[in-house]
C-alpha positions in Angstrom: 0.4 12.9 18.1 -3.3 12.3 17.7 -4.4 9.2 15.7 -7.5 10.8 14.1 -4.5 13.0 11.6 -3.1 9.7 10.7 -6.5 8.4 9.9 -7.8 11.1 7.8 -4.8 10.9 5.3 -6.8 7.9 4.2 -9.3 10.0 3.0 -6.9 12.7 1.1 -5.5 9.4 -0.3 -8.7 7.9 -1.7 -9.8 11.3 -3.0 -6.4 11.6 -5.1 -7.2 8.4 -6.1 -10.4 9.2 -7.6 -9.8 12.3 -9.0 -6.8 10.3 -11.1 -9.4 7.3 -12.2 -11.6 10.3 -13.3 -8.9 11.8 -15.3 -8.3 8.5 -16.9 -4.8 8.2 -15.6 -5.1 4.5 -14.7 -8.8 2.0 -14.3 -10.7 1.2 -11.0 -13.9 0.3 -11.1 -14.4 0.3 -7.2 -12.9 3.5 -5.8 -15.9 5.3 -6.8 -18.0 3.3 -4.0 -15.3 5.0 -1.5 -15.2 8.6 -2.5 -18.8 9.0 -5.0 -17.8 13.0 -6.2 -14.0 13.3 -7.6 -12.8 16.8 -7.0 -9.8 18.3 -9.1 -6.0 17.5 -8.4 -3.2 18.8 -9.8 -1.3 17.2 -13.1 1.5 16.3 -10.7 -0.2 14.6 -8.2 -2.2 12.7 -10.4 0.6 11.5 -12.2 2.3 10.8 -8.9 -0.5 8.6 -7.8 -0.1 6.9 -11.5 3.3 5.8 -10.7 2.5 4.7 -7.0 -1.0 2.8 -8.0 1.1 0.9 -11.5 3.9 0.0 -9.2 2.1 -1.2 -6.2 -0.5 -3.3 -8.5 2.6 -5.3 -10.7 4.5 -6.0 -7.8 1.4 -7.5 -6.4 0.7 -9.0 -9.5 3.4 -10.4 -10.1 4.4 -12.3 -6.8 0.7 -13.8 -7.0 1.3 -15.1 -10.5 4.6 -16.5 -9.9 3.4 -18.5 -7.0 0.5 -19.9 -9.1 -2.3 -17.7 -6.5 -0.8 -20.2 -3.9 0.2 -17.5 -1.3 -0.9 -14.8 1.1 -1.5 -10.9 0.7 -1.8 -8.8 4.1 -2.3 -5.4 3.6 -1.5 -3.4 6.8 -2.9 -0.1 7.3 -5.0 -0.5 3.8 -7.5 1.9 4.3 -9.2 2.0 1.3 -7.3 0.4 -1.0 -9.1 -1.5 -3.7 -6.3 -3.9 -4.5 -8.2 -7.3 -3.3 -11.1 -6.2 -5.7 -8.7 -5.3 -8.9 -7.1 -8.5 -8.8 -10.1 -10.4 -9.1 -11.0 -8.7 -11.9 -7.7 -9.7 -13.3 -8.3 -13.8 -12.2 -5.2 -13.1 -10.0 -6.6 -13.5 -6.3 -4.0 -15.1 -3.7 -5.3 -18.0 -1.4 -5.6 -15.5 1.4 -5.6 -11.4 1.4 -6.2 -9.8 5.0 -6.5 -6.1 5.5 -5.6 -4.5 8.6 -6.3 -0.8 9.9 -7.9 0.6 12.8 -11.3 -0.4 13.2 -12.9 3.2 12.7 -12.0 2.9 9.2 -12.3 -1.2 8.7 -16.1 -0.8 9.9 -16.7 1.8 7.4 -14.9 -0.1 5.0 -17.5 -3.4 6.1 -20.0 -1.3 6.0 -19.6 -0.1 1.8 -18.5 -3.6 1.3 -22.1 -4.9 2.3 -23.8 -2.1 0.5 -22.4 -2.6 -3.3 -22.9 -6.1 -4.7 -19.9 -4.9 -6.8 -17.8 -5.9 -4.1 -19.9 -7.8 -1.8 -20.8 -10.5 -4.4 -17.0 -11.7 -5.1 -17.1 -12.8 -1.6 -18.7 -16.0 -0.2 -19.7 -17.4 3.3 -18.8 -14.6 5.0 -19.2 -13.9 8.6 -18.8 -10.5 10.8 -17.1 -12.0 14.1 -16.6 -8.7 16.3 -16.7 -6.0 13.9 -14.3 -8.2 12.0 -15.5 -9.2 8.4 -14.4 -12.8 7.4 -14.9 -14.7 4.1 -13.3 -17.4 1.7 -10.4 -15.8 0.8 -11.0 -12.5 2.3 -10.7 -10.9 5.6 -10.8 -7.1 6.9 -9.6 -6.7 10.4 -9.6 -3.9 12.7 -7.0 -3.3 15.0 -3.8 -1.1 16.5 -0.9 -2.0 13.8 1.5 -1.6 17.1 -0.4 -3.9 19.1 2.0 -6.7 18.9 -0.2 -9.1 20.7 -3.4 -8.0 18.3 -1.3 -8.6 15.0 0.1 -12.1 16.3 -3.8 -12.8 16.9 -4.7 -12.5 12.8 -2.3 -15.6 12.3 -5.1 -17.6 14.0 -8.2 -15.8 13.4 -7.3 -15.4 9.1 -6.1 -18.8 9.1 -2.8 -18.0 7.4 -0.4 -20.5 7.0 3.6 -19.2 8.0 5.0 -21.8 5.6 3.1 -20.3 2.4 4.5 -17.7 0.3 3.2 -14.2 2.0 3.7 -10.7 0.5 2.9 -7.8 3.3 2.1 -5.0 1.4 2.3 -1.3 3.3 1.5 2.2 1.6 2.4 5.6 3.5 2.0 3.8 6.9 5.4 2.7 8.6 6.5 6.5 8.2 3.2 7.4 10.7 4.6 5.4 13.3 8.3 5.6 15.3 10.9 4.3 14.7 10.3 1.5 17.8 6.7 0.6 16.3 7.9 0.6 12.5 10.3 -1.7 12.9 8.6 -4.2 15.5 6.1 -4.2 12.5 8.8 -5.3 10.1 10.0 -7.8 12.2 6.9 -9.3 12.8 6.4 -9.8 9.3 9.8 -11.3 8.8 9.3 -14.1 12.2 6.0 -14.6 11.2 6.1 -16.0 8.0 8.8 -18.0 6.5 8.8 -17.5 3.2 7.6 -13.7 3.0 8.2 -10.5 0.8 7.6 -7.0 2.2 6.4 -4.3 0.1 6.5 -0.5 1.3 5.5 2.5 -0.3 6.6 5.7 1.5 8.2 9.0 1.5 12.3 9.0 1.2 15.6 11.3 0.8 13.1 13.8 3.6 16.4 15.5 4.2 16.1 18.5 2.1 14.1 21.8 2.0 11.6 19.6 -0.3 11.4 17.5 2.3 11.2 20.1 4.9 7.9 21.9 3.3 6.6 18.1 2.8 6.7 17.6 6.6 5.4 21.1 7.7 2.6 20.6 5.3 1.4 17.4 7.4 1.8 18.9 10.5 -0.2 21.5 9.5 -2.9 19.0 9.0 -2.2 17.3 12.8 -0.3 15.4 11.2 3.2 14.1 12.2 5.0 11.9 10.4 7.2 10.2 13.5 9.0 7.3 11.5 10.6 9.2 8.8 14.1 9.4 11.0 13.4 5.6 9.8 13.9 6.3 6.1 15.4 9.3 5.2 17.4 7.8 2.5 17.3 4.8 0.3 19.6 3.3 1.9 18.2 3.2 5.1 15.3 1.6 3.6 16.9 -1.4 2.6 19.1 -1.7 5.7 15.7 -1.4 7.8 14.1 -5.3 6.3 17.7 -6.2 6.4 18.1 -5.1 10.1 14.6 -7.0 10.6 15.3 -10.5 9.5 15.0 -10.3 5.5 18.3 -11.3 3.6 18.0 -9.4 0.5 16.2 -5.6 0.1 15.8 -3.2 -2.7 14.9 0.2 -2.9 14.0 2.7 -6.0 12.4 6.1 -6.1 9.1 6.8 -8.1 11.6 8.4 -10.5 13.3 5.1 -11.2 9.6 3.4 -11.0 8.5 5.7 -13.6 11.0 4.8 -15.8 10.3 1.1 -15.5 6.7 1.3 -16.3 5.3 0.6 -19.4 6.7 3.8 -21.5 3.9 3.9 -24.5 1.5 3.6 -21.0 3.6 7.0 -19.5 3.3 8.1 -23.0 -0.8 8.0 -22.6 -0.5 9.7 -19.4 1.1 12.5 -20.3 -0.9 13.3 -23.0 -4.0 13.7 -20.6 -3.2 17.4 -19.4 -1.0 20.3 -20.1 1.8 20.3 -17.6 4.9 22.4 -17.8 5.8 21.9 -13.9 8.3 18.9 -14.7 10.5 19.9 -12.3 7.9 19.8 -9.5 7.1 16.6 -10.7 10.7 15.2 -10.6 11.1 16.8 -6.9 7.7 15.0 -5.7 9.0 11.9 -7.5 12.3 11.4 -6.1 10.8 12.3 -2.5 8.7 9.2 -2.4 10.3 5.2 -2.7 9.0 1.6 -3.3 11.3 -0.7 -0.9 11.3 -4.1 -0.4 12.6 -6.9 1.6 12.2 -11.0 0.8 13.4 -14.2 2.3 13.4 -17.5 2.2 11.8 -19.3 -0.7 10.0 -17.0 -2.8 10.0 -15.7 -6.0 11.8 -12.3 -6.3 9.7 -9.5 -7.4 10.8 -6.5 -9.6 9.1 -3.7 -11.2 8.6 -3.8 -15.1 8.5 -7.4 -15.1 4.6 -7.2 -16.4 3.9 -4.9 -19.1 
């Protein structure tokens, strides 16, 4: 499988997020720097991204708040994600935030950060070390997540504390890796940090016709899903965290996630666009999930705990 197809999915996601923000599904003051012009997406796609972004934001914000910011976040396959800057706006940044992705993607992000004052000026004491961005509390590192030695080196280069509560964040990353590598990444997180939570967003319940169509559509765009067999069901999602060394695990499909979000806000979202493809949206949400595993002395995380 070519990595080019995988890297292209970052652009697709950023474009979908840009449109959802443009339409008012949620707020993001930084996605415009990655995608200056919004292009139209269908309402079910925008509602899916609303559930994804709000669900992940809640879990990350809750983790940081519950540890009084004395914690670390490591975002693997971060792409054009703007979570770090959103957290800064909320006054809820962790002690250290690390983003990891292919060098081709991190170098582009590095240039955008340097270009735009709204992103650049929140950083202090920045330095460029072999194409990687280091600053007080934020690091942007280019590497291949399948390279175990490169992952291990991040602990030192970013001054991560293996005993500090650590959230490892992945969004549509593991499914693009073979189970050998995705399992190794989860094991790395469980072994590198004694107190950790790993939160993962990706496809699930793919063993039906709707799942087959999703896979065929990805293949037509030169992008395979070699890791899909490791996450066929929600139970699979939970089991692989336990097998990797986490002590507790839970997984919700995105229909459940949507039901746990603030219902007045969901009603607001439902009024944004005329929409009659309810069955299609339900099918879509049933084929994605947020799953997480935890270990050690960390406060439990749960969707729906923050309004």
